[in-house]
C-alpha positions in Angstrom: -35.7 53.2 -37.6 -35.3 52.7 -34.0 -36.6 49.3 -34.0 -34.5 48.3 -36.9 -31.4 49.5 -34.9 -32.5 47.6 -31.7 -33.0 44.6 -34.0 -29.5 44.8 -35.4 -27.9 45.3 -31.9 -29.8 42.2 -30.5 -28.8 40.2 -33.7 -25.2 41.2 -33.3 -25.2 40.3 -29.6 -26.7 36.9 -30.5 -23.8 36.6 -33.2 -21.0 37.3 -30.6 -22.6 35.0 -28.1 -22.8 32.2 -30.8 -19.3 32.9 -31.8 -18.0 32.7 -28.2 -20.1 29.4 -27.6 -18.7 27.9 -30.8 -15.3 28.7 -29.8 -15.7 27.2 -26.3 -17.1 24.0 -27.9 -14.4 23.9 -30.3 -11.6 24.2 -27.5 -13.1 21.7 -25.6 -13.5 19.2 -28.5 -10.1 19.9 -29.8 -8.7 19.4 -26.2 -10.6 16.2 -25.9 -9.3 14.9 -29.2 -5.6 15.9 -28.5 -5.9 14.0 -25.2 -7.4 10.9 -26.6 -5.2 10.8 -29.8 -1.8 12.1 -28.6 0.3 11.1 -25.6 0.2 14.4 -24.1 -0.1 14.0 -20.3 -3.3 13.7 -18.2 -4.8 17.1 -19.1 -3.6 19.0 -22.1 -5.0 22.5 -22.7 -6.1 23.8 -26.2 -7.0 27.5 -26.9 -8.1 28.6 -30.5 -7.2 32.4 -30.7 -8.8 34.6 -33.2 -12.1 36.3 -33.5 -14.4 35.8 -35.1 -14.0 32.2 -34.5 -16.8 31.1 -36.7 -15.4 32.5 -39.9 -12.2 30.6 -39.2 -14.3 27.4 -38.5 -16.3 27.8 -41.8 -13.2 28.4 -43.8 -11.2 25.6 -42.1 -8.2 27.8 -41.5 -7.4 28.8 -37.9 -4.8 31.4 -37.4 -3.3 30.4 -34.2 -4.0 27.5 -31.9 -2.0 27.1 -28.7 -1.4 23.9 -26.8 0.0 23.2 -23.3 0.7 19.9 -21.7 2.3 19.1 -18.5 3.8 16.0 -17.2 4.0 14.4 -20.6 5.9 10.9 -20.0 9.1 10.4 -22.0 11.6 7.5 -21.2 14.8 9.3 -21.9 13.7 12.9 -20.8 11.6 12.2 -18.0 8.3 14.3 -17.3 8.3 17.1 -20.0 6.2 20.4 -20.2 5.2 21.1 -23.8 3.9 24.3 -25.4 3.2 24.5 -28.9 1.9 27.5 -31.1 0.2 26.1 -34.4 -0.2 28.8 -36.9 -2.2 28.4 -40.1 -3.9 25.2 -39.2 -6.2 23.7 -41.8 -8.9 21.6 -40.3 -12.6 21.5 -41.8 -15.2 22.4 -39.4 -16.6 18.7 -39.8 -13.4 17.2 -38.7 -13.3 19.5 -35.8 -16.8 18.7 -34.6 -16.3 14.9 -35.2 -13.0 15.2 -33.4 -11.2 13.8 -36.4 -7.9 15.4 -35.6 -5.3 12.7 -36.1 -3.5 14.4 -39.2 -3.4 18.1 -39.2 -1.9 20.4 -41.9 0.0 23.4 -40.2 1.8 26.3 -41.9 4.0 26.9 -39.0 4.8 25.2 -35.5 6.7 26.9 -32.8 7.3 24.8 -29.6 9.0 24.9 -26.3 9.8 21.8 -24.2 11.0 22.0 -20.8 12.4 19.0 -18.8 14.4 18.7 -15.4 18.1 19.9 -15.4 18.9 16.8 -13.6 18.7 14.9 -17.0 21.6 16.7 -18.9 22.5 13.7 -21.0 19.1 13.8 -22.6 20.6 16.7 -24.5 22.7 14.2 -26.6 19.4 13.2 -28.3 17.6 16.4 -28.3 16.4 15.9 -32.0 14.4 13.0 -30.7 12.7 15.3 -28.2 10.9 17.4 -30.8 8.5 15.3 -32.9 7.4 15.7 -36.5 10.7 17.0 -37.8 10.9 20.1 -35.8 14.2 21.7 -36.0 15.7 22.7 -32.6 16.6 26.5 -32.5 17.7 27.1 -29.0 18.6 25.2 -25.7 18.9 27.1 -22.6 18.0 27.0 -18.9 14.8 28.5 -17.4 14.1 28.2 -13.7 16.0 25.0 -13.0 15.0 23.4 -16.2 16.3 22.8 -19.5 14.6 24.6 -22.2 14.6 23.5 -25.9 12.7 25.5 -28.6 12.0 24.2 -32.1 10.3 25.4 -35.3 8.9 23.7 -38.4 7.1 24.9 -41.5 4.6 23.5 -43.9 4.1 20.0 -42.3 1.3 17.8 -41.4 1.1 16.9 -37.7 0.4 13.1 -37.3 -1.1 12.8 -33.7 -1.3 9.1 -34.0 2.5 8.9 -34.1 2.5 10.4 -30.7 0.7 7.4 -29.0 2.7 5.2 -26.8 
């Protein structure tokens, strides 16, 4: 009985390590795919939240993916800092591994975009600031920058449309 318990603990440990390893690989692969597909600056970061990761990957449904991109070039707005939370992301494990992430179905997107307050006229075209038909929900100031938040539900993110 003692050997069985030890074996189960060891197997559980391997499962946890495998889950974290797969999550780290998926974060890296998604980050590389987003960097190569979308115009999101020199080094966007991607974090896939949720445990166990492997269950989400096998089901092809991720509860929360967080994307941060700094110094995203934009003609009208200057350099932007973009944060987005994608909730209910539907990507098959095969597409994730092969980095085929050009079109991503998402249940909800919450986004925050910051740009220098020295460009206030950009607010005249704030709808163009948020891609994919996101609706601006708030405009404010944060630490000397203009902060625009937006939200959208039930959409397909076409990352190819973000290419320059």
